[in-house]
LOPALO-324398 format. One record per residue (C-alpha): residue number from 1; x negated, y negated, z. Coordinates in pm, 1 decimal. Layout:
NUM/X/Y/Z;
...
//
This chain:
1/5158.3/5111.9/-581.4;
2/5191.5/5380.2/-845.8;
3/4853.9/5557.4/-837.9;
4/4992.2/5870.9/-1000.8;
5/5120.8/5674.9/-1301.7;
6/4782.5/5507.4/-1354.0;
7/4601.6/5837.7/-1314.5;
8/4824.9/6012.3/-1567.9;
9/4812.5/5723.6/-1818.2;
10/4464.3/5584.8/-1758.1;
11/4342.7/5626.7/-2116.9;
12/4665.3/5493.3/-2267.7;
13/4650.1/5185.4/-2045.7;
14/4283.5/5139.8/-2135.0;
15/4347.1/5151.6/-2510.8;
16/4635.8/4906.3/-2476.2;
17/4415.5/4682.1/-2263.8;
18/4134.2/4688.5/-2519.7;
19/4382.5/4583.7/-2788.2;
20/4501.0/4283.8/-2589.6;
21/4149.8/4208.4/-2467.7;
22/4017.9/4189.8/-2823.4;
23/4253.2/3896.8/-2888.2;
24/4144.2/3728.4/-2564.0;
25/3781.1/3770.9/-2668.0;
26/3827.3/3602.8/-3006.6;
27/3994.7/3302.0/-2845.9;
28/3732.3/3297.5/-2569.0;
29/3460.1/3244.6/-2829.0;
30/3588.3/2889.9/-2883.4;
31/3554.9/2806.5/-2514.1;
32/3209.9/2963.7/-2502.9;
33/3074.3/2782.1/-2808.5;
34/3189.7/2438.5/-2693.0;
35/3072.7/2490.0/-2336.2;
36/2738.8/2631.3/-2449.5;
37/2658.8/2316.5/-2647.5;
38/2846.8/2036.6/-2468.5;
39/2905.1/2175.8/-2116.1;
40/3269.8/2089.9/-2181.5;
41/3581.0/2301.0/-2125.7;
42/3797.1/2237.4/-2431.5;
43/4144.0/2295.1/-2285.1;
44/4298.1/2192.1/-2617.9;
45/4160.8/2514.7/-2767.1;
46/4475.9/2701.4/-2663.0;
47/4680.0/2479.8/-2894.4;
48/4428.4/2539.4/-3174.5;
49/4527.4/2906.1/-3139.5;
50/4896.8/2811.1/-3137.4;
51/4861.0/2626.4/-3469.2;
52/4722.1/2945.1/-3622.7;
53/5022.9/3152.1/-3515.7;
54/5263.6/2916.0/-3691.0;
55/5040.4/2890.1/-3997.5;
56/5053.3/3267.8/-4034.3;
57/5433.9/3267.3/-4019.7;
58/5460.4/2983.7/-4273.1;
59/5215.8/3146.3/-4516.2;
60/5390.7/3482.5/-4511.2;
61/5725.7/3312.0/-4564.6;
62/5582.1/3110.4/-4854.1;
63/5457.0/3434.0/-5009.5;
64/5811.0/3568.2/-5001.2;
65/5767.4/3805.8/-4710.2;
66/6051.8/3741.6/-4466.2;
67/6134.9/3861.1/-4116.8;
68/6387.3/4116.7/-4238.2;
69/6181.6/4251.0/-4528.4;
70/6053.5/4609.4/-4506.9;
71/5688.6/4665.3/-4424.4;
72/5471.4/4655.9/-4739.7;
73/5234.0/4926.3/-4852.0;
74/4869.9/4948.5/-4750.3;
75/4750.1/4714.2/-5026.9;
76/5022.9/4463.0/-4943.3;
77/4925.0/4468.3/-4576.0;
78/4559.8/4402.9/-4660.3;
79/4645.3/4114.0/-4893.4;
80/4885.2/3954.2/-4645.3;
81/4633.2/3981.0/-4360.9;
82/4346.7/3839.9/-4568.0;
83/4553.7/3546.1/-4694.7;
84/4689.1/3478.4/-4345.1;
85/4342.3/3484.7/-4191.6;
86/4208.0/3245.1/-4452.3;
87/4500.2/3006.7/-4399.9;
88/4514.4/3034.3/-4020.5;
89/4136.6/3006.9/-3991.7;
90/4138.9/2693.9/-4208.0;
91/4431.6/2536.4/-4017.8;
92/4291.1/2613.8/-3673.1;
93/3939.9/2512.4/-3776.4;
94/4072.9/2180.5/-3908.3;
95/4270.7/2129.8/-3587.1;
96/3959.3/2195.1/-3380.9;
97/3769.6/1939.8/-3589.1;
98/4043.7/1679.4/-3541.2;
99/4037.6/1739.4/-3165.7;
100/3661.7/1683.3/-3161.5;
101/3680.5/1365.6/-3368.7;
102/3978.2/1212.0/-3188.4;
103/3951.2/1333.1/-2829.0;
104/3578.0/1375.9/-2766.8;
105/3346.0/1201.2/-3012.2;
106/3407.0/845.5/-2894.6;
107/3371.8/955.9/-2532.2;
108/3039.4/1123.1/-2611.2;
109/2902.8/812.8/-2775.9;
110/3002.3/608.3/-2469.9;
111/2849.8/864.6/-2228.4;
112/3182.0/902.2/-2049.5;
113/3183.6/1105.5/-1725.4;
114/3297.0/1469.5/-1726.2;
115/3629.4/1386.0/-1563.6;
116/3726.2/1165.4/-1857.6;
117/3651.4/1449.5/-2099.7;
118/3872.1/1678.7/-1893.1;
119/4161.4/1429.3/-1897.4;
120/4119.6/1380.9/-2271.7;
121/4122.8/1758.5/-2327.4;
122/4446.8/1795.7/-2132.3;
123/4598.3/1502.4/-2321.0;
124/4503.7/1653.8/-2657.5;
125/4652.3/1986.9/-2549.9;
126/4984.1/1831.4/-2445.9;
127/4999.1/1619.4/-2761.7;
128/4949.5/1922.7/-2985.2;
129/5204.7/2151.3/-2825.1;
130/5465.0/1873.5/-2791.2;
131/5415.1/1786.9/-3158.2;
132/5468.8/2148.6/-3257.9;
133/5766.9/2166.8/-3022.9;
134/5926.6/1870.5/-3197.9;
135/5856.0/2016.3/-3543.0;
136/6012.0/2351.5/-3451.7;
137/6302.8/2219.8/-3240.4;
138/6141.7/2414.5/-2954.2;
139/6273.9/2739.2/-3100.3;
140/6071.0/3060.8/-3131.3;
141/5963.7/3167.6/-3478.9;
142/6002.5/3531.0/-3582.8;
143/5712.7/3705.7/-3755.8;
144/5768.8/3970.5/-4025.6;
145/5685.7/4328.4/-3926.0;
146/5363.4/4399.5/-4109.8;
147/5285.1/4748.6/-3984.0;
148/5506.1/5038.7/-3893.6;
149/5342.1/5149.6/-3571.4;
150/5248.0/5515.9/-3581.7;
151/5000.9/5740.9/-3406.9;
152/4676.1/5797.0/-3594.7;
153/4510.7/6031.5/-3348.3;
154/4522.4/6136.1/-2985.7;
155/4229.8/6084.1/-2748.3;
156/4247.9/6322.4/-2452.4;
157/4623.2/6288.4/-2456.4;
158/4626.7/5911.9/-2514.7;
159/4799.5/5803.5/-2833.8;
160/4600.2/5563.2/-3053.6;
161/4811.3/5379.8/-3311.4;
162/4727.9/5218.0/-3643.5;
163/4810.5/4875.0/-3497.1;
164/4563.7/4919.0/-3211.8;
165/4290.9/5030.4/-3450.4;
166/4348.3/4734.8/-3684.5;
167/4333.7/4480.5/-3401.4;
168/4031.7/4624.1/-3219.8;
169/3824.4/4691.5/-3532.9;
170/3908.5/4353.1/-3688.9;
171/3822.5/4164.0/-3371.1;
172/3495.3/4350.2/-3320.4;
173/3394.8/4293.6/-3683.7;
174/3457.3/3918.7/-3659.5;
175/3265.3/3891.7/-3332.9;
176/2968.7/4081.4/-3479.4;
177/2964.8/3848.4/-3780.4;
178/2969.8/3543.2/-3553.5;
179/2687.8/3685.2/-3341.6;
180/2479.8/3744.7/-3654.7;
181/2556.4/3392.8/-3778.7;
182/2441.7/3232.9/-3452.8;
183/2126.1/3444.3/-3427.4;
184/2016.8/3495.8/-3786.7;
185/2103.6/3184.0/-3985.3;
186/1952.7/2837.1/-4002.1;
187/2277.1/2675.1/-3887.7;
188/2293.5/2920.6/-3599.3;
189/1941.9/2828.6/-3491.6;
190/2051.2/2466.5/-3492.2;
191/2342.0/2552.2/-3262.2;
192/2111.3/2733.5/-3020.8;
193/1858.0/2451.4/-3032.2;
194/2117.3/2188.6/-2939.8;
195/2254.5/2416.4/-2668.3;
196/1908.3/2455.6/-2518.3;
197/1784.4/2096.6/-2541.1;
198/1972.5/1842.9/-2756.0;
199/1705.3/1573.3/-2728.5;
200/1422.7/1797.8/-2845.7;
201/1646.5/1940.8/-3116.2;
202/1712.7/1587.4/-3244.2;
203/1337.8/1521.6/-3256.6;
204/1297.6/1837.1/-3464.4;
205/1549.1/1707.0/-3718.2;
206/1865.2/1882.9/-3601.0;
207/2175.9/1669.2/-3649.5;
208/2358.3/1699.5/-3317.5;
209/2687.1/1557.4/-3445.0;
210/2700.2/1809.0/-3728.4;
211/2627.7/2094.4/-3489.6;
212/2908.4/1982.3/-3260.0;
213/3147.4/1958.3/-3554.1;
214/3037.3/2306.1/-3659.8;
215/3107.4/2469.5/-3324.6;
216/3455.1/2318.7/-3304.4;
217/3530.1/2442.6/-3655.4;
218/3389.4/2791.1/-3590.1;
219/3574.5/2816.7/-3259.7;
220/3893.8/2713.6/-3438.0;
221/3838.5/2971.9/-3711.3;
222/3796.4/3248.2/-3452.6;
223/4117.3/3132.8/-3280.9;
224/4292.1/3134.7/-3620.1;
225/4182.1/3492.9/-3681.6;
226/4302.1/3586.3/-3332.3;
227/4639.2/3424.7/-3402.4;
228/4696.9/3652.7/-3702.3;
229/4626.0/3962.1/-3491.4;
230/4853.2/3825.0/-3218.7;
231/5137.0/3769.5/-3465.9;
232/5101.0/4122.0/-3600.9;
233/5108.9/4263.7/-3248.6;
234/5379.9/4052.3/-3084.2;
235/5606.7/3963.8/-3377.1;
236/5707.1/3616.4/-3259.9;
237/5554.9/3281.7/-3168.1;
238/5658.8/2957.7/-3004.2;
239/5505.7/2619.0/-2936.3;
240/5404.2/2720.1/-2581.0;
241/5233.3/3041.9/-2689.3;
242/4884.4/2900.2/-2643.9;
243/4919.1/2819.3/-2273.6;
244/4895.8/3167.2/-2123.3;
245/4667.9/3308.4/-2393.0;
246/4438.5/3008.3/-2349.9;
247/4410.7/3052.2/-1973.9;
248/4339.1/3422.4/-2010.8;
249/4081.9/3357.4/-2282.2;
250/3916.5/3103.0/-2054.3;
251/3921.2/3363.8/-1777.0;
252/3757.7/3610.6/-2016.8;
253/3486.7/3357.2/-2104.7;
254/3414.5/3292.3/-1736.1;
255/3420.6/3663.7/-1656.5;
256/3166.1/3746.3/-1924.5;
257/2956.9/3433.9/-1865.7;
258/3081.1/3119.4/-2034.1;
259/2817.6/3008.7/-2281.9;
260/2738.6/3368.5/-2382.1;
261/2898.1/3501.8/-2702.6;
262/2854.8/3864.0/-2607.1;
263/2984.9/3778.0/-2264.2;
264/3307.1/3653.2/-2424.3;
265/3347.7/3991.1/-2592.6;
266/3277.1/4182.2/-2272.1;
267/3496.4/3952.8/-2063.2;
268/3789.9/3971.7/-2303.8;
269/3787.4/4349.2/-2330.7;
270/3736.8/4395.4/-1956.9;
271/4014.0/4149.7/-1868.1;
272/4257.8/4322.0/-2102.4;
273/4185.0/4660.0/-1944.8;
274/4199.7/4530.7/-1586.8;
275/4531.3/4352.0/-1628.8;
276/4688.7/4656.5/-1797.6;
277/4568.4/4887.7/-1523.4;
278/4700.5/4634.6/-1272.0;
279/5037.1/4632.8/-1449.1;
280/5045.1/5011.6/-1436.6;
281/4960.8/5007.3/-1066.6;
282/5182.2/4721.9/-944.5;
283/5435.3/4676.1/-1226.4;
284/5444.9/4464.5/-1545.4;
285/5556.7/4155.4/-1355.3;
286/5215.2/4153.5/-1182.6;
287/5006.9/4161.8/-1501.5;
288/4938.0/3787.6/-1515.2;
289/4878.1/3773.4/-1140.6;
290/4603.4/4035.3/-1175.6;
291/4434.1/3832.2/-1451.5;
292/4419.3/3518.0/-1239.5;
293/4302.8/3706.2/-929.8;
294/4014.3/3829.1/-1145.0;
295/3930.8/3466.0/-1231.4;
296/3928.7/3361.9/-864.7;
297/3715.9/3659.4/-760.2;
298/3461.7/3597.5/-1035.7;
299/3433.1/3228.5/-947.6;
300/3386.8/3315.5/-580.3;
301/3126.3/3588.1/-611.6;
302/2962.2/3546.1/-954.0;
303/3036.7/3201.5/-1096.9;
304/2789.3/3253.0/-1384.7;
305/2982.7/3559.3/-1501.4;
306/2862.0/3909.6/-1577.8;
307/2606.2/3808.9/-1842.6;
308/2546.4/3444.2/-1750.5;
309/2484.0/3157.5/-1991.3;
310/2262.0/3226.6/-2290.2;
311/2386.7/3045.5/-2601.2;
312/2072.0/2834.9/-2607.8;
313/1836.7/3130.9/-2565.0;
314/1690.7/3351.2/-2833.0;
315/1882.5/3655.6/-2714.4;
316/2226.7/3481.3/-2742.3;
//
C-alpha cells in the first residue's frame, strides 16, 4: 500500500474523484427517481446512458466535427456541448420512456411480483446493448477532442484543469435544477405525492401513469447529459460502456440513500473520491474493486444509505 503517494497527492486524487463522481451522480439520479416512485431498480438505465454516448458522437459527426479535427474555440465548444446535450438528453429520455412502456407498464397493470420486474429490467438492458452492438459491429467509437486540457489554477499544489471544472460545474448545475424542479414545481409536487402515497395522490387528481412516464424521461435526460460529459472526458465509447458506469451509479444511489436526490449527488461524489483514493493506495487495477467493496459495506451496515429515502417527503 502506497500511503506516501496518497498523502502527497491527496488533493489531486480528490479533484479527479469529484470529476468522475459527478458523472456517477447524474446517472444515479435515474435510479433514484424510479426507485423513489416505483420501488423498482431500473437496471436498463445503464443502457439509457449508453445511448446518449453514441448520440453525442453521431451529432458531432453530423455537424462536421470529426475525431481528427482540431479543438474549436470557446464559442464552438459551448455550441457543440449545448447541441449534444439537447440531442443526447432527447435520445436518452426517449429510450427511458420506451423502456417504461415496453418493459414495465404492462407488468404494473397486472400487479406482477417484484422478481418479474427485475427479470424484465435485465432483459431490456441486454436487448438494448446487444442492439447497439449489432449496429456498431461491436467496435468502439472515437469521440472528437473538444477541450485541450490545461491547468486553470492550482489548489494547495493540486492542479485543477478546465475539463474538471466544466464537468463538475455542469453536473452540479443540472442536479440543482432537477432538485428545484422536484421541490418547486407543480409537476414535481406530483412526483413527490406519488412517491409518498400513490393511492391518495390518485384521489387528489394526480395522474400516476403520467408521473411515472415523467420520471423515466427525466432520469433519461440526466443520463443523456452525463453521457456528454463522459464523452468529453474519456474520448471514446462502446456498446458495453453502460455496464460499469451503471453499476457504479447504482452504488452511488445506494450509498447516498436510494430515493433521495441529494443523496445521489452525495453518493456519486463520495464514491468517485473513495475509488480514486483507493486506486492511489492499492493501484489503478483495484479501483473498481474499491467501489464494489463500498457497496457491500453500505448494504451491510447502513442499507438505507447516508441520507435515507426522502423523495416522497417535503424536504426531498
